[in-house]
C-alpha positions in Angstrom: 134.8 -26.4 198.6 135.4 -28.8 195.7 137.1 -25.8 193.9 139.3 -25.2 196.9 140.3 -28.8 197.1 141.3 -28.8 193.5 143.4 -25.8 193.8 145.2 -27.3 196.9 146.1 -30.3 194.8 147.5 -28.2 192.0 149.6 -25.9 194.3 151.1 -28.7 196.3 153.8 -31.1 195.2 154.0 -34.5 196.9 157.4 -35.5 198.3 159.1 -38.5 199.8 160.2 -37.1 203.1 156.6 -37.2 204.3 156.4 -40.9 203.5 159.5 -41.5 205.7 157.7 -39.9 208.7 155.2 -42.7 208.6 157.9 -45.4 208.8 160.4 -43.8 211.2 158.3 -43.8 214.3 157.1 -40.2 214.3 153.5 -41.3 214.1 151.6 -43.2 216.7 149.4 -46.1 215.9 145.9 -45.5 217.2 143.7 -48.5 217.6 139.9 -48.5 216.9 137.6 -47.3 219.6 134.5 -45.4 220.4 134.1 -41.7 221.2 131.0 -39.9 222.5 131.0 -36.3 221.1 130.4 -33.7 223.8 127.3 -32.3 222.2 125.4 -35.6 222.2 123.3 -36.8 225.1 124.4 -39.7 227.4 121.9 -41.9 225.5 123.2 -41.1 222.0 125.0 -43.8 220.0 128.8 -43.7 220.3 130.9 -42.6 217.3 133.3 -45.3 216.1 136.8 -44.3 215.4 138.6 -46.7 213.0 142.4 -47.4 213.3 144.5 -44.5 212.1 147.9 -42.9 212.7 148.6 -39.5 214.2 151.8 -37.4 214.4 153.3 -37.7 217.9 154.0 -34.0 217.9 152.7 -30.8 216.2 154.4 -29.7 213.0 157.3 -27.5 213.8 158.7 -24.4 212.1 161.6 -26.4 210.8 159.3 -28.9 209.1 157.0 -26.3 207.7 160.1 -24.3 206.4 161.1 -27.4 204.4 157.6 -27.7 203.0 157.4 -24.1 201.8 160.9 -24.4 200.3 159.6 -27.2 198.1 156.2 -25.6 197.5 156.8 -21.9 196.7 153.1 -21.1 196.5 152.8 -21.6 200.2 155.6 -19.2 201.2 154.7 -16.0 203.1 154.2 -13.3 200.5 153.3 -15.8 197.8 150.2 -17.5 199.2 146.9 -16.2 197.6 144.8 -14.1 200.0 142.0 -16.7 199.4 143.9 -19.2 201.4 145.3 -17.1 204.3 144.9 -13.8 206.1 147.7 -11.2 206.0 149.1 -12.5 209.3 150.2 -15.8 207.7 153.5 -16.9 209.2 153.7 -13.5 210.9 156.4 -14.8 213.2 158.8 -15.6 210.4 161.5 -13.0 209.5 162.6 -11.7 206.1 166.0 -13.1 205.0 167.3 -12.2 201.6 164.4 -13.1 199.2 162.2 -15.1 201.5 160.8 -15.5 205.0 162.2 -18.0 207.5 161.6 -18.8 211.1 164.0 -17.5 213.8 166.6 -20.2 214.5 165.5 -20.4 218.1 162.0 -21.2 217.0 162.8 -24.1 214.7 161.6 -26.8 217.1 158.6 -24.8 218.2 155.2 -25.5 216.6 154.4 -23.6 213.5 151.6 -21.1 214.1 150.0 -18.3 212.1 149.1 -20.9 209.6 145.7 -21.3 207.9 143.6 -24.5 207.5 144.4 -24.5 203.8 148.1 -24.3 204.4 147.9 -27.0 207.1 145.9 -29.3 204.8 148.3 -28.7 201.9 151.3 -29.6 204.1 149.7 -32.9 205.2 148.7 -33.7 201.6 152.3 -33.1 200.5 153.3 -35.9 202.8 150.4 -38.2 201.7 148.7 -37.5 205.0 145.7 -35.4 206.0 144.5 -33.4 209.0 142.8 -35.5 211.7 139.1 -35.3 212.1 137.5 -33.8 215.3 136.5 -37.3 216.4 140.1 -38.6 215.9 141.6 -35.6 217.7 139.3 -35.8 220.6 139.6 -39.6 220.9 143.3 -39.3 221.3 143.1 -36.1 223.5 140.9 -37.9 226.0 143.8 -40.2 227.0 145.7 -39.6 230.2 149.2 -40.8 230.8 148.0 -44.3 231.7 144.7 -45.0 230.0 142.7 -44.4 226.8 140.1 -42.3 228.6 141.5 -40.4 231.5 138.6 -38.0 231.8 137.4 -39.5 235.1 140.8 -39.3 236.8 141.1 -36.8 239.6 142.5 -33.5 238.4 142.5 -34.5 234.7 140.0 -31.9 233.4 141.2 -29.1 235.7 144.8 -29.5 234.5 143.7 -29.1 230.9 141.4 -26.3 231.6 144.1 -24.4 233.4 146.1 -24.3 230.2 143.2 -23.4 227.9 142.5 -20.4 230.2 146.0 -18.9 229.4 146.7 -20.5 225.9 146.5 -17.3 223.9 148.6 -15.3 226.4 151.9 -17.0 226.0 154.2 -18.0 223.2 154.5 -21.7 222.6 157.6 -23.6 223.7 159.4 -26.4 221.8 157.3 -29.5 221.0 157.7 -32.9 222.7 158.8 -31.5 226.1 155.8 -32.9 227.9 155.1 -36.4 229.1 153.4 -38.4 226.2 149.9 -39.7 226.8 148.7 -43.3 226.7 149.2 -43.4 222.9 152.7 -42.0 223.0 151.4 -38.6 221.6 152.8 -35.3 222.9 151.2 -31.9 223.3 147.6 -32.7 222.8 147.1 -30.2 225.6 149.3 -27.4 227.0 151.0 -26.1 223.9 148.7 -24.8 221.1 145.3 -25.1 219.7 145.2 -27.4 216.6 143.4 -27.4 213.2 141.2 -30.4 212.4 139.9 -31.4 209.0 136.3 -30.8 209.9 136.8 -28.0 212.4 133.5 -26.3 211.7 131.3 -29.3 211.3 130.4 -29.9 214.9 127.5 -27.5 214.8 126.0 -28.7 211.5 124.5 -32.0 210.3 125.8 -34.1 207.5 123.5 -33.0 204.7 123.3 -29.2 204.9 125.1 -26.4 206.7 121.7 -24.8 207.2 120.2 -27.9 208.7 121.5 -28.6 212.2 120.2 -30.7 215.0 122.9 -29.5 217.4 122.3 -26.8 220.0 124.3 -23.8 218.8 124.5 -22.5 222.3 125.8 -25.7 223.7 129.2 -24.4 224.5 127.9 -21.4 226.4 126.8 -21.3 230.0 123.5 -23.1 230.7 123.6 -24.6 227.2 126.0 -27.2 228.6 123.3 -28.8 230.7 122.3 -31.4 228.0 125.8 -32.4 227.1 127.5 -35.7 227.9 129.8 -34.2 230.5 128.6 -30.7 231.6 131.7 -30.3 233.8 134.2 -30.8 230.9 134.7 -27.1 230.3 138.0 -27.6 228.4 136.1 -29.5 225.8 133.4 -26.8 225.6 136.2 -24.3 225.0 137.6 -26.4 222.1 134.1 -26.7 220.5 133.4 -23.0 220.9 136.9 -22.1 219.5 136.5 -24.4 216.5 133.1 -23.1 215.7 134.4 -19.5 215.5 137.1 -20.3 213.0 137.3 -19.5 209.3 139.6 -21.7 207.1 141.8 -18.7 206.2 142.3 -17.5 209.8 145.9 -17.3 211.1 146.4 -17.1 214.8 149.4 -17.0 217.1 148.1 -19.9 219.2 146.9 -22.2 216.4 149.0 -24.9 214.7 148.4 -28.5 213.5 149.6 -32.0 213.2 148.8 -34.6 210.5 147.1 -38.0 210.5 147.0 -40.9 208.1 144.6 -43.8 207.4 145.3 -47.3 208.7 147.3 -48.6 211.6 150.2 -50.7 210.4 
């Protein structure tokens, strides 16, 4: 992984337009809090989430188009196979000497993008992908409070979307009501990459040493979880654990995060 990170830094050129997004209000300030991962028991210590910033919306085709225009190595047809499957940016069309999104899709979230490309995009803006804990911490908010998981109908509404997420093309970003943090589209639009997407089933020291139940997200394996009825969260954990960093899917995009809360 160190070799991959080095290559990412070499292939990606930093720019100033990413810095502007931190200052122009397109990122939400997320205050510190605590989050209990789904796979821990009710008696397990809470995980602390330090202050950070998160994009209010997923990255759009328009934004990713600007990125690849400035970083040719990440264009469709140019990206090494090590960093993306052949379906990379499969929804973009050939125009003259390059691929571009359809004009009607510019404000829709970019999809068919690998973890490597998503991470490179965020690094180019001096940002990063959010961690699982950060993403889930923000995603548990309802429209009116930080943790809406106990509100009537909250989990069912989310689950209804996850049940059909892969069957419909995404619409434009930011068309939903923002949650407590002012963040859009945490549910109901696309799945999203996280920095440590495949770490929820392994411990910190070794990928072969895990204290987590690998069947947790399946059927009766949910019995020991914090909230066995939170099936939408089980779907997210199951989905993440099945991913490979070079995968490109028609329902998978991303947003960026940044350290601090200023």
